[in-house]
Every structure is written in C-alpha cells, then in structure tokens.
PLY file of the C-alpha trace (Angstrom):
ply
format ascii 1.0
element vertex 183
property float x
property float y
property float z
element edge 182
property int vertex1
property int vertex2
end_header
-1.07 -19.02 -23.63
-1.69 -19.29 -19.92
-1.66 -23.08 -20.04
1.55 -23.14 -22.10
3.59 -20.57 -20.20
2.11 -21.03 -16.74
-0.68 -23.30 -15.62
-4.45 -23.49 -15.98
-6.89 -25.12 -13.56
-9.33 -27.37 -15.46
-11.47 -29.08 -12.84
-11.44 -31.53 -9.94
-11.15 -35.28 -10.45
-12.43 -37.71 -7.84
-10.52 -40.98 -7.88
-10.17 -43.57 -5.10
-12.23 -41.45 -2.72
-9.82 -38.54 -3.09
-10.21 -35.27 -4.96
-7.38 -34.19 -7.25
-6.98 -30.78 -8.90
-6.43 -31.10 -12.64
-3.93 -28.48 -13.83
-2.79 -28.24 -17.46
0.69 -26.91 -18.22
3.51 -27.42 -20.67
6.56 -29.39 -19.65
9.24 -27.40 -17.84
11.65 -27.56 -20.75
9.07 -25.88 -23.03
8.19 -22.98 -20.71
11.44 -21.98 -19.03
12.29 -19.05 -21.33
10.26 -16.41 -23.14
11.88 -17.55 -26.40
10.11 -20.90 -25.95
7.01 -19.25 -27.44
8.65 -19.80 -30.85
7.99 -23.54 -30.38
4.22 -23.11 -29.92
1.85 -23.59 -32.83
-1.75 -22.42 -33.17
-4.51 -23.04 -35.71
-5.74 -20.09 -37.77
-9.29 -19.52 -39.14
-8.50 -21.45 -42.30
-7.46 -24.47 -40.26
-3.74 -24.26 -40.95
-1.20 -24.63 -38.14
1.03 -21.58 -37.78
3.93 -20.83 -35.45
2.81 -18.52 -32.67
5.76 -16.23 -33.42
4.08 -15.17 -36.70
1.18 -13.68 -34.74
2.86 -12.16 -31.72
6.15 -10.57 -30.78
7.87 -10.24 -27.46
10.70 -8.29 -25.96
12.43 -8.25 -22.63
11.18 -5.48 -20.41
12.83 -4.52 -17.15
10.42 -4.00 -14.28
10.79 -4.09 -10.54
9.91 -7.44 -8.98
7.78 -5.66 -6.40
6.03 -2.30 -6.51
5.71 -0.93 -3.00
2.68 1.02 -1.85
2.15 3.24 1.17
-1.34 4.52 2.00
-2.59 3.12 -1.34
-0.10 5.18 -3.39
2.98 3.89 -5.16
6.00 4.73 -3.09
9.74 4.50 -2.86
11.21 3.42 0.45
14.16 5.35 1.79
16.06 3.82 4.68
18.73 5.68 6.57
20.57 6.01 9.82
22.12 8.91 11.61
25.89 9.17 11.90
27.52 8.86 15.31
27.08 11.98 17.40
23.64 12.92 16.02
20.26 12.16 17.52
17.36 10.55 15.68
15.46 13.84 15.94
18.28 15.61 14.10
18.22 12.88 11.43
14.46 13.30 10.93
14.88 17.08 10.72
17.66 16.66 8.11
15.45 14.34 6.05
12.61 16.88 6.19
14.90 19.67 4.99
16.33 17.51 2.20
12.87 16.41 1.03
11.66 20.02 0.83
14.68 20.98 -1.28
14.92 17.92 -3.55
11.42 16.55 -4.20
9.59 18.00 -7.21
6.17 19.61 -6.95
3.40 17.07 -6.37
5.59 14.62 -4.45
5.12 14.12 -0.74
6.85 12.16 1.95
5.76 10.46 5.14
7.47 8.52 7.86
6.61 5.05 9.09
7.76 2.73 11.83
9.84 4.10 14.69
10.36 7.47 13.01
6.60 7.94 12.69
6.12 6.95 16.32
8.83 9.39 17.43
7.25 12.26 15.49
3.79 11.36 16.79
5.04 11.24 20.37
6.54 14.72 19.99
6.92 16.44 23.34
4.88 13.93 25.32
8.14 12.69 26.87
8.32 15.85 28.97
4.78 15.34 30.24
5.47 11.69 31.04
8.61 12.66 32.95
6.74 15.32 34.98
3.92 12.87 35.69
6.35 10.16 36.82
8.24 12.56 39.15
4.91 13.68 40.63
3.84 10.07 41.10
7.14 9.17 42.81
6.85 12.24 45.04
3.30 11.30 46.10
4.35 7.68 46.65
7.27 8.78 48.88
5.03 11.24 50.73
2.64 8.40 51.52
5.53 6.11 52.48
7.24 8.56 54.88
3.98 10.28 55.91
5.64 13.63 55.34
5.70 16.28 52.63
9.29 17.34 53.24
11.18 14.00 53.27
10.39 13.15 49.60
12.16 16.37 48.54
15.41 15.24 50.13
15.08 11.78 48.58
14.31 13.12 45.09
17.08 15.77 45.17
19.75 13.31 46.29
20.51 11.98 42.77
20.66 15.29 40.88
22.85 16.82 43.63
25.20 13.82 43.70
25.65 13.85 39.93
26.12 17.63 39.88
28.82 17.32 42.56
30.56 14.56 40.60
30.49 16.61 37.41
31.71 19.76 39.17
34.57 17.92 40.89
35.66 16.24 37.66
35.65 19.64 35.89
37.55 21.49 38.64
40.00 18.66 39.40
40.34 16.62 36.19
43.40 14.64 37.34
42.04 13.81 40.79
40.70 10.22 40.97
37.17 10.60 42.27
35.26 7.55 43.36
32.17 8.54 41.33
34.06 8.94 38.06
36.14 5.73 38.18
35.35 3.10 35.62
34.80 -0.40 36.90
36.32 -2.62 34.18
0 1
1 2
2 3
3 4
4 5
5 6
6 7
7 8
8 9
9 10
10 11
11 12
12 13
13 14
14 15
15 16
16 17
17 18
18 19
19 20
20 21
21 22
22 23
23 24
24 25
25 26
26 27
27 28
28 29
29 30
30 31
31 32
32 33
33 34
34 35
35 36
36 37
37 38
38 39
39 40
40 41
41 42
42 43
43 44
44 45
45 46
46 47
47 48
48 49
49 50
50 51
51 52
52 53
53 54
54 55
55 56
56 57
57 58
58 59
59 60
60 61
61 62
62 63
63 64
64 65
65 66
66 67
67 68
68 69
69 70
70 71
71 72
72 73
73 74
74 75
75 76
76 77
77 78
78 79
79 80
80 81
81 82
82 83
83 84
84 85
85 86
86 87
87 88
88 89
89 90
90 91
91 92
92 93
93 94
94 95
95 96
96 97
97 98
98 99
99 100
100 101
101 102
102 103
103 104
104 105
105 106
106 107
107 108
108 109
109 110
110 111
111 112
112 113
113 114
114 115
115 116
116 117
117 118
118 119
119 120
120 121
121 122
122 123
123 124
124 125
125 126
126 127
127 128
128 129
129 130
130 131
131 132
132 133
133 134
134 135
135 136
136 137
137 138
138 139
139 140
140 141
141 142
142 143
143 144
144 145
145 146
146 147
147 148
148 149
149 150
150 151
151 152
152 153
153 154
154 155
155 156
156 157
157 158
158 159
159 160
160 161
161 162
162 163
163 164
164 165
165 166
166 167
167 168
168 169
169 170
170 171
171 172
172 173
173 174
174 175
175 176
176 177
177 178
178 179
179 180
180 181
181 182
C-alpha cells in the first residue's frame, strides 16, 4: 500500500561510481486520488488475484492539515488585536476575563510571544525608569561636580511640558510655540 500510494525506499544502487537511492512508487496517474485504490489488485491465500476494493473500504475524512501544540499539549491559537484607544494591557485583561467566562472546566490558556513577555515584565518598567533617572542624576552630578545642578537639568523637561499643557488648557485659541505642529 505504501509503495502504491506513496513511495517506499528499497536500497541503494551504486552505478558509475555514484550511489542512487532506489524508490518504488506507482505512476502519478495511478496514485493521485484515493479512488485509485480500486485499480489495485492483490493476491489472496488461494493464489487468485482480487481487486483491493473487495478487502478494504475508504471514506473521505476531514482533518486539519496541521495540529498545533503548545507546551506538548494540543492547542488552538487565538490571535487578536486591541481596537484603537485601548492599550495592550487592557486587551490582555479582556482576554483573561473572556477566557474565565467562556472556557469549560479543564481547559486552560496561556500567552506566548509579545503578550507573554509583557505579562512577564509586569511592573519592572517602573523600576527601570527609576533606575535610569537615578543613573542620569548621578552622571550629571559627576559632570557638573555638584548635587544641586542635576535637579535643575532634570526638572526642566517636566516643567516645560507642564507649562505648555497648562497654557494650552487655559488659552486654547492662543497660538503657543510649543503646541504648533510643524507640517
């Protein structure tokens, strides 16, 4: 059956100082469809030749071309994106809530890729930000050889942006240099 419907490796043949793989298979016209098995004949114990269709039956069966696995278990992949105006954290939270409500008992879910990395990172962003501000402060303190000058340098940007925001809220029609778009 394997040789008729697919191919079967027999052995290696050495000819002209080259090694060739010997593969037995039926011609393409005789193995293109599952119904081609009706054309195959086999010998029974009594020595008679019988059509293969008298011994076996076949039927079309729908199956996925690929069964995905995640952590050794069969899985179904769900891809999604958040709508405009929502963060990826809100999307992950919505997926968690939906999975708890919808999945039957015994089913679990896990994240992979960027979502997994975002969940794993958690609140480390805050610690990285604090560490980077501390590092910049110490670098500026060493640069200016002063403990007070780095404060004025570091507070310049938050104060400038706060002033821009406050002015644009108080005077919305006033063209302010900080709020102009450069197209």
